[in-house]
N, C-alpha and C positions, 0 to 999 in steps of 0.2 A: 632510557633515553631514546627519543625519536630520531629520525634521519636528519642529519645536519645539512647536507648539501642538496641544493635544488638544481635547476637548470643553469644557474649563473652564480655559483658559490653558495655561501651561507647568507640568508637574508631573513629579516623579520623586524618587528617593532622594537625600538631601542628600550632596553631594560625589561623586556620580556624574552623568555627562552625562544630561540638560542642566542639572541643578540643581547647578552648581558656581559658586563665587564669580566665576570668570573669565567664565562665560557670563552670569551675572546682571549683571555690569558691562556686557557688550556689549548685553544686552537693554535695560538702562537707557539706555545711550547711543543705541541705535536708537529707543527710544520717545521720548527727548528730541528727536531729530532729526525724527521723524515728527510730533510734536504741537506743536513750537515754532512759533508763528505771529507775526503782527505786531500782535496785539491789545495792549490797554493793561493787561493783568492781570499783566505781569511774568513770564509763562511759568511758571505754578505747577503743581506736582504734589503731591498728598497721598498719603502712604504709611501704610497700616495693616498690622498683623500679628496673628497669633494668638500662642500661648505656646510654640511649639516652640523648642528650644535653637538650631537653625540659623537662626531668624528674625533674630538679631543679625547674622550673617554676610551674609545676603541683603539686609537693610536697608542695611548699610554699602556693599555692592557696588553695589546699585541707585542709591544716593545718589551714589556716585562717578561712575557712568556718566551719570546724569541731569545732574548739575552740570557735567560736562565738556562737555555740549552746550548749556549755557546755561539749564537749568531751575532754578528755585528750589524746594527740597524742603521740604515741611511734614510732619514726622514725628508721627503720631498715637499711636504706641505700640500696645498691645493693644486692639483694638476689633473688633466684629463686621464681617463683610463688608458687610452692608447699611449700616453706618455710613459706610463708604468711599464707597458709591454716593451717599448723602445729602450728605456733606461735599464731594465733588467739585463738586457744583453749588452748594451754599450758600457755599462758599469761593471760587467763581469760578476753579477750577483748570482747566487744559487737559486733565488726565488724573488718574485715581485708580488706585492700585495696592494690591492686597491680597496680602500674603505669607502663604499658607496652603495646606495640602493637605486642608482641610475635615475629612472624617470619617476620613481615613487615619491610620495610626500615626505616632509622633513622628519616626521616621527619614525620612519623606517630607516634602516641602514643595512649594510651588507659587507661581506668580506670576499673578495675575488682573488684568486691565485694565478700567477703566471710562473711557468717553469723557466729554467735558465736559458731556453731558446726563445723566450719572449711570448710563447703561445700559452693560452689558458690550459689548465690541467685537464687531463683525461678523467673519465669517470673512475677508472681503476685507481689513479693516483689519489683522487678525492676519497675513495673508499678506504685506502690504506691510511690516510691521515685521520679519517673518522675512527678507524680501529685503534689508532694510537691514542686519540682523545679518550676513548672508553677504557683504556688500559692505564697502568701505572707508568707515568712519564718520567724517565730517568733524567734528572738535572745534570748540568755540567759540574765538574769539580770547581771549587772556588776560584782557582787560578785561571780557569778557562771560560768564566762568565764573559759574555759579549759586552761591547760598548755601543752607544747610540750617539749619533750626531746629526745635525741639520745640514741639508745640502741646499745651497742657495741658487745654484745655476740650472737646476733640472728643467724649469720652465723654458729657459733660454735655449737649452740643448734641443728640446722638443720643437720650439719655434723654428730654429734653423733647419731641422730635419724637414719640417712641413714645407718651408719655403723652397727647399731643394727639390721637392716633388713637382713644383710648378714649372711649366715649360720654360726652358732657358731663354732669356731675353724678353720674355713676355711680362707685361705690366698691367695693372688694373687702373691706370690713370683714366679719369673720366667716368668711372663707374661709381655710382652711389649705392652703397650696400648697407642694409639693416642687418645687424648681427644680434640675435637674441641668445644670450648665454644662460638663460634659465636660472639666474642667480646661483650658478653652480661652478664647477671646477674650472671652466674655461673663461671665467669672467675677466681675467687679465690677458691671457695669451691670445684669445681669438681676435679681439679688436686690434691688438698689437700686430699680429701677422698680416691682417688685411690692410692696415694702414701702411705697414712697411713695404707691401707690394704695390702701393700706389692708390688704393681705393679711398674714396671719401666715406668714412665710417660713421654710422649712426647706431650707437650701442643701446641695447635694451636688455634688461635682466642682468645688470652688472653691479648690483649693490646688495650682495648677500649679507644677511644678518644672522644666519644659522637656522632660521625658521621659515624662510621664504623661498627655498629652493623648489623649482618647478611650480611655484604658486602663480597661477594665471599668467604663465609665460613658458617659453621653451617649446620643444617639439610636440608636446602633448597638449598645448594650449596656445595656438598660433594667432588668436584674435588680436592681441596687443601688437604683435609684430606686423600683422596685416594693416592695422590702423596706422601704424607708424610709417609704413611704406607709402600708403596713399597720402598721408599728411605731408610727407617730405618729398614726394615725387621721386622716390628711390627706384632704382633699376631692378633690384632683386633683394630677397631676404633669405638669411640662413638662420634656421632655428635649431639649436642644439638642445640636448637634454642635460640633466644634472651632472653627469660625468662625461659628457661630450663624446660618447661613442655612437650616438645616432643623430640623424639630421632629417629635417623637412625643409624643402626649398619652396619659397614663395615667389611668385612672379610679380611683375610691376603693378598688377591689379590686386595683389594680396591672395591670389588663388594658390592652393597647396599642391605640390608634387610630392607624393609619398615615395617610400623606398622602391616600390615596384617600378614606378615611372623612371626613377633615377637609374635603376639597374638596367632597364630597357635602353635608355639613352646611352649609358656607358658601354653596354654590350654591343650596341649597333656601331658606335664610333670605334671601339677597339677592334671589332671584326673588320671594319673597313680599313683600319690601319694595320691589320694582320697582327694585332697584339693580344687577341682573345684566345687563350690556349684551348685548342681542340674545338673551338666554337661552342664552348660550354659556359653557361651561367649557373651558379649554385644558389638555390633559394630554399625556403622552408615550405612545408605543406600549407602555410597560411597565404602564400603569394597567389595573386589573382590568376584565374584560369585564362584571362585575356593576355597576360604576359606570356604564358606557355604557348598559346596559339600564335601570338605575334612572333616569337622567336622561331617557332616551327616553320612559319611562312617564309623565313629568311634563311633557312638551312641551319639554324642554330638550335641548341638543345638546352632545356631546363632540367637540371638535376635537383630533385627535391630531397630535403632532409627533415629530421625532427625539428621542432621549434627550439630556438636558442642559437645565438650567433656562434657559439663554440662548436656546435654540431655542423654548422655551415663550414667553419674553418677546417674541422677534421676531414670533411668530405673533400674540400679543396686540396688539402695537403695529400690525401690518399690518391686523388686523381691527377694531381699535378696541374690543377686549374687555378686561375689567378683573379677571378672576379666572382663575388657572391654577396649575399646579404639577406635582409629581411624587409618585409613590407613596412615594418615599424620604423625603418630608417637606419638600421645597422647596414653600412656598406663596407665590405671587406675587399681590400685591394692588396693582395699579398706581395705584389711587386714593390710595395712601399711600406706596408705595416703588417703586424702580426694579429691585429684584431680590428673590429669596426672602429672607424674614425670619422666622426661627423664633420669636423673641420676640413680634413683631407678631402672628403667627398664634396664638400662645398667648394673648395678650391678647384677641383676638377670640373665642377659645373661652371664656375666662373671662367675657367680656361676655354670651355666649349663655347661660351658666349663670345669671348674675345676672338677666338679662331674663326667662328662662323659669321660673326657680325649680327647674330640673331638676338632678338629680345628674349628675356627669360620665358615669356609666355609661349614663344615659338618652340622652345625646347622642353617645356614642362609636361606636355602630353604626347607621349610616343605611341601609345596603343589605346584602344577602346576597352575599358574595363567591362568584364561581365558583372552584372549586379551582384553585390556581395553584402551579406548582413551578418553582423557579429553581435551577440548579446552575452553578457556575463552574469552568472548567478553565484552569489557568495554562499558558502556553506561553513558550518562550525567544525572545529577541530574534532577529529575522530569519526566524522561522517564520510560516507562514500556513496553519494547519490547515484553515481553511474552504475552501481551494482544492483540498484532496485529493478525488479522485474518490469515495473510499469515504464521506467525510463528506457530500458532495453527494447521493450515493445514499441515505444514511440519512435525510437531511432530506426528500427526495422521498417516500420510503416512509412516513415519519411523517405528512406532510401528507395523503397519500392515505388512510392509516388513520384519521386523525381526521376528515377530511371537513369538513362544516359544523358538527360538534358542538363544535369548540374552536378554539383559536388557537395558533400556533407562532411564536416569535420567537428567532432566533439572531443574535447580533451580537458584535462586539469591543467591549470596554470602551474608552472614550475616555480613561481616566485610569490604567489598570493593564493589564499584559499578560495579560488574561483573555478567554476566550470565554464569553459568557453564554448559557446554554441555558434558555429559558423557554417553558412551555406552559401553557395553560388548557383544562380539559375537565371536563364534569360527571361523566364516568366516571373515577374516581380511579385505578383499576387501569390503564386505558389511558394515563392521564396519566403515571404512574410508568414504565410500559413505554417510552413514546415518549421521555421525557427521558433515561432511563438508557441507552437504545439509542444516542442521538445522542452523549451524553457519552462512552460507551465508544469510539465511532469517533473522536471528537476526540482523546481520550487516546492512542489507537493512532497517530493521525497525528502527534502531537507526538513520540512515541517514535521513529517511523520517520524523521522529518525529520533 
């Protein structure tokens, strides 16, 4: 058996290993055996999902595995990932599970775990669950088998929590907001929250059919939202991904502000308000060099981590810091939530618009980006193109050529079979040459393997 857990839980194509019903049942049983304790909460687990067709299959398989080891399952239905983090703690569950492949297409799915504190599991905890999966899993005695029931108010609990994070007394009256829910988990709750706070809401991507999640919509495909903003004369757009833990903000012209620009805005505002702990923003190695320079120029510090929002959160918790995220749009505010929350970040952006009286375009660009180029190369299972001598030589040559003028990052994706080749450099001609040279060598290595 290969390694189950990647950078964000277990993920893959539905009905291909490891995302099969049989494996989901084993994972559920292993998680039940790992988390079941002697507390007085009745061994509870909450399960949320996004809108993928395969979510029904995995929800049932996980439930069977969990109940077989004595866990009582509370089924939340379609809710955002951050709602699962919240409800795991508020409902006193031993564990929370989100069934989602985030921004990936409908044929993919995933299983993410939250501990009883509402935070994603550590690598160590995932390794222990993986070991239990590989071993013989002891079922519960017949009289100790768990029960399962549907929970109808999970979405509303999450909505009220979101609204409580909005500045007291502030309203969104007079703001016309496009909200793109990617035909995903937030298709009901996001428009509801914005409307209840007073906004005029123009919804996009709110008609999921099980197969259209993230399809030509959401944070990874913002063209539809941009067209809608211009067509309706909207003030701002909020584009979520399939499980609503990441966001892109669009200004009134349809221009995109990515996670780096949002983090720069929030860090600046929080520092001015003396809310930014230790003057530190936590982001991954993918965040733009321009963000680091911008923060340094204001006496603030960028703390970098491995790619993956849970590594950002782990660093934040270890350092006592309260703001972090990823360029891809995960924004983590531990004053309010235990994981990235796209709608929460969107509300904070709207609050900044209301407080400053600025248009979205005036807040969307906080710093000048250093030119950055990212290309992905797909490889087959069992291959390791980064181990090829030709690829290693190309990387060494590129680093020597760029010197101190830029930054190079080559890594495997933790969620897909991709090699990500990213570089930053003020010299755009050199940037293109370096990236394309490495990509060519990686492609050659995948063919030769």
